N, C-alpha and C positions, 0 to 999 in steps of 0.2 A: 381581568384580564386587559392589558393592552401592550401590546407591544409593535412593532415598526415590523409589519411584516414584509412587504415590498420589499422595503430597503437589504431586509434580512435575505430574502431568495435569493436579490439581486449577486448579493456577495458570494451566498453558498454555491451558487451556479458557476460563477466565475473560478470559484477556490477551484471545485471538481476539472471545469474543465483542465483546468492549466494541468498538464500531465507532470505529477511528481514520483515519491517513491512508490505511493500507493499506487499509482496507474502501472508502473513497470510492473509491482510483483504480483499486481490483480491478471493485467495480459498476459505477462509470461507466464504464470499460473492456467490459465485458461487455455493457452497454445497448448499446453503439455496434458492438462485432461479436462474438460469442462467440470466436474464433481470438484477438483484441486481449485479451479476457478473461482468455483462458488462460495468454496470456503476460505480462500483467503478472501475475498469480500464481506463474508459474514465478521473474520478476522479482523478486518480493517476496522470495520463498524463496532467491534466490541471492543479494540483499543481507543475507539471514539467515545464509547462509554465511560471507561475509564477517568479518560479529559474528563468529563461532565461532571463527572458525580466528583470529582479533585474539585472542580470550579466552584459546585454549590456550595459543597462543605470549607470550602477556602484554603485546603491543601495546595493547589497552585499560584496561589497567593503567596506563600510562604516557598516554593520552589522559585519564581522568580525573583522574588528578593533576596535569594540564598545563592549566590552566583558558584558555592561549592556544588549545590545539590543540581542548578541550572547547567553547569558544563559535563557533570557526571553522568548527567542523561543522554546531552549533547554527545559526548564522547563513543557512550554504550552505541547510540543509535548508528552512530557513525559509523561505527565497528561493525555491526551489523551491515550495514548495505554495503560496507568494504568487501564482508564475507562471502555478502549475496552474489557481487559484484565477479570473484576471483571465482567463485565453481559455475560463472557463468561462462567465461572465460575457460575456462579449464575444459567445461562440456562441449566448446566450440571447437577445442582444439581434438578430442573423441571423434566428434563430428566428421573433423577433417579426415583426420587418421582412417576411419571408419569407410569414409567415401572412398579413400583409396584404395582400397582393398572390395570394394565394391563393382561388380560387373555393370548393372543398369543405375545409371546419375538420377532416375528419376523418382526413385521410391526412395526416403529415407529407413533404413532399419531400426525397428525401434529397441533401443538400448533393452538386455536381460533386467535390470532392474525396472527400469518404467514397467516393462511388461508383466514384474510378477507382483508389481505393488498393487495390495487389495484399493478396494474403493474406501475403505477402512480408514488405511493407507496415506491414500492420498488427499480426504477429508482433513486427518492431522498435519499433515505436515503442508497443505495450501491455509489454514488455519492459524497453526502456530506463525509461518509467514508472516502474514496480512496483520497478527495480532501484535509481533513482534516493531514489526515494521513501523504502526502506528502507535504504538504505547511508546513508544522511546522515542521519538519524534518531539523534540520541544517545542514547537512551533505548532502541534494543537493543541499544546497544552495553553500556550498565550493566545492562540484562537477566542478560545472559551473564556480566557481571562481578562482580555484585553478590547476585540473586536464585539465579541457577542456583546459583553453590556452595555453597549452604545446602542444596543438596540429595544432594550430592556426602559421601560418608565417605571416610575415611582408612584403611579397608581394601584397595584396589588403589591403580593409577594415577590422581592426580587428572586429569591429562592425556587419557588415556583415555574417563574419566566423564563428562567434559566433553564430549565429542567423543559419546559416546554420546547421552546428553542432547541434545546439540545436534542431533542427527539427527533423535530422534524428535520436535522440536520441531519440525524442518522436515517431515518426514512430516505429522504432524499438520496443521501450516498448509495442505501443499498438501491434503489430503483437504476440510477447512475451506473453502480460497478455488474449490475445484475445483465445491464444491458450492453455493458465492455464486453463482456464474456457472451452472450450472443455472438457478438464481432468476430473476436478472438476465436470460437468453435467453428466458426464457418470457413478462417485463413489458414485450422488445421493444416487440412492438407498442401496449401501452395507453401505456409513455413514448413511441412516435414520432408519437402525434398534437399538433400545434403545439402547442395551449395548456397540454397537460400537461409535453412537452417543454421548453417555455419556462421553466416554472416549478421543474420538476427542474434543468436548467441552472444556473440564478439561484439555487435553492436549494445545490447543492452549490457552488457557485461559490463564494459567501459563507462558506460550512461552510470550505474549502480557505483560504481568504483568514485567518478566523479562528484559524483551528487555527497560520498560519503565524506571523503577528500573538503570538499566545499561547508559542509557543514560541520566538521570538524575543523574548518580553518577561520570560522564567523567567531571573532573576538568575543 
């Protein structure tokens, strides 16, 4: 098997470092609960596995060459990002309203819903958000379809090389997301303060909405 590992690793690292929808989902989930953050990370990489399998068996080619299929996936992904953004903005309003009734501004009251969520519920919620955000992102599919093959050589099975590079991408992503979850977990106490949490929810919510609108607006 002959692949350009150095070039591929460079592209993958840049792709992960540049913040995008997956970054926001994993970080926000980790701030809410470490378990939810780890689940979101696994969900995002599970979505990446779907794109990898699709590229390996050629389904991504069909999607890329069919404007209707590509647009449908793109619009679904955009709608989901806007949905997450609206939820975050509404959460920011609730946090602001709750802060106005709190006597102490230093500690944010945990919402009843968050307090009653079990570990299993946190896991399912995080995994679903991470998976849907990634699997509904056509750019992830196009990465495997157009960028990844540039690092595949004709000296062996193309499918096997795509799988090898795809699995490597997934493992690198898992390491990066879990490191991000660790950082976000340490920041939970700071982001739990009502004023900061309000600004955090509002900022990330509008970022989700802006990214979703941007994705939908791309011709």
